[in-house]
C-alpha positions as CSV (number, residue, x, y, z in Angstrom):
1,M,-1.6,6.0,-32.4
2,T,-4.0,8.8,-34.1
3,D,-7.2,8.0,-35.9
4,R,-9.0,10.7,-38.5
5,L,-12.2,10.6,-37.6
6,P,-14.6,11.3,-40.6
7,P,-15.7,15.4,-40.8
8,T,-19.5,14.8,-41.6
9,G,-22.5,15.8,-39.3
10,G,-24.7,13.3,-41.0
11,P,-27.0,10.8,-39.1
12,A,-24.5,8.1,-38.6
13,A,-22.4,10.7,-36.4
14,R,-25.5,12.0,-34.7
15,D,-26.4,8.7,-33.6
16,E,-22.8,7.8,-32.2
17,A,-22.7,11.0,-30.2
18,S,-25.9,10.3,-28.4
19,V,-25.1,7.0,-27.7
20,V,-21.8,8.1,-26.1
21,G,-24.1,11.0,-24.5
22,S,-21.2,13.5,-25.1
23,P,-21.8,16.8,-27.1
24,D,-17.8,17.4,-27.2
25,L,-18.1,13.7,-29.3
26,A,-20.2,15.4,-31.5
27,L,-18.1,18.5,-32.4
28,V,-15.3,16.2,-32.8
29,Y,-17.1,14.7,-35.4
30,E,-18.2,17.5,-36.8
31,T,-14.6,18.7,-36.9
32,G,-12.7,16.6,-38.0
33,V,-9.8,16.5,-35.5
34,D,-7.5,14.1,-34.4
35,V,-8.1,12.0,-31.6
36,K,-5.6,10.0,-29.8
37,E,-6.4,7.0,-28.0
38,R,-6.1,6.7,-24.8
39,S,-5.0,3.5,-22.6
40,Q,-7.0,2.4,-19.4
41,W,-3.7,3.2,-17.3
42,A,-3.4,6.9,-18.4
43,Y,-7.3,7.8,-17.7
44,A,-6.6,6.3,-14.1
45,R,-3.5,8.5,-13.8
46,M,-5.4,11.8,-14.9
47,R,-8.3,10.6,-12.6
48,F,-5.6,10.0,-9.8
49,F,-3.5,13.5,-10.4
50,R,-7.2,14.7,-10.7
51,H,-7.3,13.6,-6.5
52,R,-5.2,16.3,-5.0
53,L,-5.4,14.9,-1.2
54,A,-4.0,11.8,-3.1
55,V,-1.4,13.7,-5.0
56,A,-0.5,15.6,-1.5
57,S,-0.1,12.9,0.4
58,L,2.1,11.0,-2.4
59,V,4.4,13.8,-2.3
60,V,4.5,13.6,1.4
61,L,5.3,9.7,1.3
62,V,8.1,10.2,-1.3
63,V,9.5,12.5,1.1
64,I,9.1,10.2,3.9
65,G,10.5,7.2,2.1
66,L,13.4,9.3,0.8
67,V,14.5,10.5,4.6
68,G,14.4,6.6,5.3
69,L,16.2,5.4,2.8
70,F,19.0,7.7,3.1
71,A,19.0,7.9,6.8
72,P,22.5,8.0,7.7
73,Q,23.1,10.7,5.1
74,V,20.3,12.9,6.3
75,A,20.4,12.1,10.1
76,P,22.3,15.0,12.1
77,Y,23.4,12.4,14.5
78,G,23.9,8.5,14.3
79,Y,20.9,6.1,15.9
80,D,23.5,5.3,19.1
81,D,25.1,8.2,19.5
82,I,25.4,9.1,23.2
83,R,25.8,12.8,24.8
84,L,25.6,13.2,28.4
85,E,26.0,16.5,28.2
86,D,22.8,17.3,25.9
87,A,20.7,14.7,27.7
88,T,16.5,15.3,28.0
89,R,16.9,18.5,25.8
90,S,13.5,19.4,24.6
91,P,13.1,20.3,21.2
92,T,15.4,22.9,20.3
93,L,17.1,24.4,16.9
94,D,20.6,24.7,19.1
95,G,22.7,21.6,18.1
96,W,19.6,20.4,15.8
97,H,17.8,18.5,18.3
98,L,14.7,18.9,16.5
99,F,12.9,16.7,18.2
100,G,14.6,16.7,21.5
101,T,17.0,14.2,23.2
102,D,16.7,11.1,25.5
103,Q,17.7,9.8,28.6
104,L,21.4,9.4,27.5
105,G,22.0,12.3,25.1
106,R,21.0,10.3,21.9
107,D,19.1,12.6,19.4
108,Y,15.5,11.6,18.5
109,L,14.8,13.0,15.2
110,S,17.8,11.1,13.9
111,R,16.1,7.8,15.6
112,V,13.0,8.5,14.0
113,V,14.6,8.9,10.6
114,F,16.2,5.7,11.2
115,G,13.0,3.8,12.8
116,I,11.3,5.2,9.6
117,R,13.9,3.2,7.4
118,T,13.2,0.1,9.3
119,S,9.2,-0.1,9.6
120,L,8.7,1.4,6.3
121,W,11.2,-1.7,5.1
122,V,9.1,-4.2,7.0
123,A,5.7,-2.7,5.6
124,V,6.5,-2.5,1.8
125,F,7.9,-6.6,2.4
126,V,4.6,-7.6,3.8
127,A,2.5,-6.0,1.3
128,L,4.7,-7.3,-1.9
129,V,5.1,-11.1,-0.2
130,S,1.2,-11.1,0.8
131,T,0.1,-9.5,-2.2
132,A,2.2,-11.9,-4.5
133,L,1.0,-14.6,-1.9
134,G,-2.7,-14.1,-2.0
135,T,-3.2,-13.4,-5.5
136,T,-1.7,-16.7,-6.4
137,V,-4.1,-18.3,-4.2
138,G,-6.9,-16.3,-5.4
139,A,-6.0,-16.7,-9.0
140,L,-6.0,-20.8,-8.8
141,A,-9.1,-21.0,-6.8
142,G,-10.6,-18.4,-9.3
143,Y,-9.6,-19.7,-12.4
144,Y,-10.1,-23.5,-11.5
145,G,-13.3,-23.3,-9.4
146,G,-14.5,-26.7,-8.0
147,R,-12.5,-29.1,-5.5
148,V,-9.5,-26.5,-6.0
149,D,-11.7,-23.3,-5.1
150,N,-13.0,-24.9,-2.4
151,L,-9.7,-26.1,-0.8
152,L,-8.0,-23.1,-1.1
153,M,-10.9,-21.4,0.4
154,R,-11.4,-22.9,3.2
155,F,-7.9,-22.7,3.9
156,T,-8.0,-19.1,3.5
157,D,-11.2,-19.3,5.7
158,L,-8.9,-21.0,8.2
159,I,-6.1,-18.3,8.5
160,L,-9.1,-15.9,8.9
161,T,-10.8,-17.5,12.2
162,L,-7.8,-17.5,13.8
163,P,-7.2,-14.5,16.2
164,G,-4.6,-12.4,14.6
165,L,-3.1,-11.3,17.9
166,A,-2.3,-14.4,19.7
167,V,-0.9,-15.7,16.5
168,L,1.5,-12.8,16.2
169,L,2.6,-12.9,19.8
170,T,3.0,-16.3,19.4
171,A,4.7,-16.8,16.9
172,S,7.0,-13.8,17.7
173,V,8.0,-16.2,20.8
174,F,8.4,-19.2,18.5
175,F,10.5,-17.8,16.1
176,G,12.1,-15.3,18.0
177,S,11.5,-11.4,17.6
178,G,13.8,-8.9,16.7
179,D,14.6,-9.6,13.2
180,P,12.7,-7.3,11.1
181,L,12.8,-10.1,8.5
182,K,11.2,-12.4,10.8
183,I,8.5,-10.5,11.6
184,G,7.9,-9.4,8.3
185,V,7.8,-12.9,7.4
186,I,5.1,-13.7,10.0
187,L,3.1,-10.6,9.2
188,A,2.7,-11.5,5.4
189,L,1.9,-15.2,6.6
190,L,-1.6,-13.4,7.9
191,F,-2.1,-10.4,5.9
192,W,-3.2,-12.4,2.1
193,T,-6.2,-13.4,3.3
194,A,-8.3,-10.5,1.8
195,V,-6.3,-10.1,-1.8
196,A,-7.2,-13.6,-2.2
197,R,-10.3,-13.3,-1.8
198,I,-10.8,-10.0,-3.8
199,V,-8.8,-11.8,-6.6
200,R,-10.5,-15.1,-6.3
201,G,-14.1,-13.2,-7.2
202,L,-12.8,-11.2,-9.4
203,F,-11.4,-14.4,-11.6
204,L,-14.8,-15.5,-10.8
205,S,-16.6,-13.0,-13.1
206,L,-13.6,-13.1,-15.4
207,R,-13.3,-16.8,-16.7
208,E,-16.7,-16.9,-18.1
209,K,-15.8,-13.8,-20.6
210,E,-15.3,-14.3,-24.2
211,F,-11.6,-13.5,-24.1
212,V,-10.9,-16.0,-21.8
213,E,-13.1,-18.9,-24.3
214,A,-10.9,-17.1,-27.3
215,A,-7.6,-17.8,-25.3
216,K,-8.8,-21.4,-24.3
217,A,-9.9,-22.4,-27.9
218,A,-6.5,-20.7,-29.6
219,G,-4.6,-23.4,-27.3
220,A,-2.9,-21.2,-25.0
221,S,-2.2,-22.6,-21.6
222,D,-4.1,-22.2,-18.3
223,L,-0.5,-20.2,-17.3
224,R,-0.5,-18.0,-19.9
225,I,-4.5,-17.5,-19.7
226,I,-3.9,-16.2,-16.2
227,V,-0.9,-13.8,-16.1
228,R,-1.6,-12.4,-19.6
229,H,-5.1,-12.1,-20.0
230,M,-6.5,-12.5,-16.5
231,L,-4.5,-10.7,-14.1
232,P,-4.3,-7.2,-16.2
233,N,-7.6,-7.0,-15.4
234,C,-7.5,-7.3,-11.8
235,V,-4.6,-4.7,-11.1
236,G,-6.3,-1.9,-9.9
237,P,-8.3,-3.5,-6.5
238,I,-4.8,-5.2,-6.2
239,I,-2.6,-1.8,-6.1
240,V,-5.3,-0.5,-3.8
241,N,-5.0,-3.3,-1.3
242,T,-1.7,-3.3,-1.5
243,T,-1.4,0.5,-0.1
244,L,-4.1,-0.6,2.4
245,V,-1.7,-3.2,3.8
246,V,1.3,-0.9,3.6
247,A,-0.8,0.9,6.2
248,A,-2.2,-1.6,8.4
249,A,1.2,-3.1,8.6
250,I,2.7,-0.2,9.6
251,L,0.3,-0.1,12.8
252,V,1.0,-3.5,13.4
253,E,4.6,-4.0,13.8
254,A,4.3,-1.0,15.8
255,A,2.1,-2.4,18.3
256,L,4.3,-5.4,18.1
257,S,7.5,-3.3,18.8
258,F,5.7,-1.2,21.1
259,L,4.6,-4.4,23.4
260,G,8.2,-5.8,23.3
261,F,7.6,-8.6,20.8
262,G,8.0,-7.0,17.4
263,I,11.7,-4.9,16.5
264,Q,14.4,-5.3,18.9
265,P,17.5,-3.0,19.7
266,P,19.9,-2.7,18.1
267,N,17.0,-2.7,15.3
268,A,15.4,0.8,14.7
269,A,11.7,0.7,14.8
270,L,9.1,3.5,15.3
271,G,7.1,1.2,17.5
272,K,9.8,0.8,19.8
273,L,11.2,4.4,20.4
274,I,7.6,4.8,21.5
275,S,8.0,2.0,24.1
276,E,11.0,3.5,25.1
277,G,9.5,7.0,25.8
278,Q,6.2,6.0,27.5
279,S,8.0,4.6,30.6
280,E,9.1,8.6,31.0
281,G,5.4,9.7,31.4
282,F,4.7,13.6,30.4
283,E,8.6,14.8,31.5
284,L,10.3,13.9,28.3
285,W,6.8,13.9,26.4
286,W,8.6,14.4,22.8
287,L,10.0,10.7,23.1
288,V,6.6,9.3,22.4
289,T,4.7,12.4,21.0
290,F,7.1,12.8,17.8
291,P,8.0,8.7,16.8
292,G,3.8,8.8,17.0
293,L,2.8,11.4,14.8
294,V,5.1,10.0,12.0
295,I,3.3,7.0,12.3
296,V,0.1,8.7,12.4
297,V,1.1,10.9,8.9
298,I,2.4,7.6,7.2
299,A,-0.7,5.8,7.9
300,L,-3.1,8.6,7.0
301,C,-1.0,9.3,3.9
302,I,-1.3,5.5,2.5
303,N,-4.6,6.2,3.2
304,F,-5.5,8.6,1.1
305,V,-3.4,7.5,-1.5
306,G,-5.0,4.8,-1.7
307,D,-8.4,6.5,-2.0
308,G,-7.2,8.2,-5.1
309,L,-6.0,4.8,-6.7
310,R,-9.8,3.6,-5.7
311,D,-11.3,6.2,-7.3
312,A,-8.7,6.1,-10.3
313,F,-9.0,2.7,-11.3
314,D,-12.8,2.3,-10.5
315,P,-14.6,6.0,-11.0
316,T,-17.8,4.5,-10.4
317,Q,-17.0,3.5,-6.4
318,R,-16.1,7.0,-5.9
319,R,-17.3,8.3,-2.6
320,V,-20.2,11.0,-2.5
321,R,-18.6,14.3,-0.7
322,A,-20.6,16.3,1.2
């Protein structure tokens, strides 16, 4: 959709340009060029792609995600392929053992690739489920307020007061560990509180807006007002929080697997690979180093992407860089 601006340099045009405070806009009014209207998403996309570190991190994450998704096709060997003749080999190009091998001759690059697939699946599952649950709780609390808000927020505060690690360890023992789906559900039930508080705060401010009052006056149902009118105004903060949950879930899942309460064989997991390799100490240093580096790279890239999304959706909150 294009709008033809009037080619005039009169007082009205100058006043409107002065309100916006942009000399470029004044030039547009004087020349009468066609201006295309851009949505909030278009401006957010432009600001995100100006964040070079976030874009580079997104590219790295896409590559890592594709490697994990197509692990059987990408990995040079199977996850449990045993080759005793290649046991305890340090990283080398010979035989494509780029990450070395373990005591049984299993290629560690292949094991890391399969571990990426499982760890990323769990992290994305946790982020989606916790975001959906937290958004629902926060939206209901913020929209209805009163007793509903008080009840839901007190329950949220109760979850926040629980010692996270103790709850995770207890739940892993009680429900059984080893299954990525069970670990994902346990983590999701603890990660939803942050987004619930964020969405509640946004809804408390939005429910007094004129467009919400107009929708109520027009006879729109509560569900329609929440989904069609209010949630779209909360998408930015929700997306940013979701990226941070992915990073946190990867780290927590790795810690649980390292302690022996997370994903267990025959399922692959980066944390479990570190746990298996740490018993060898410095002799087989690559068994701990490479899975750990992959976890660090994934977590850092996700946080950089989150920073880029935060700047894109809310440029007024952009941090001042020295």
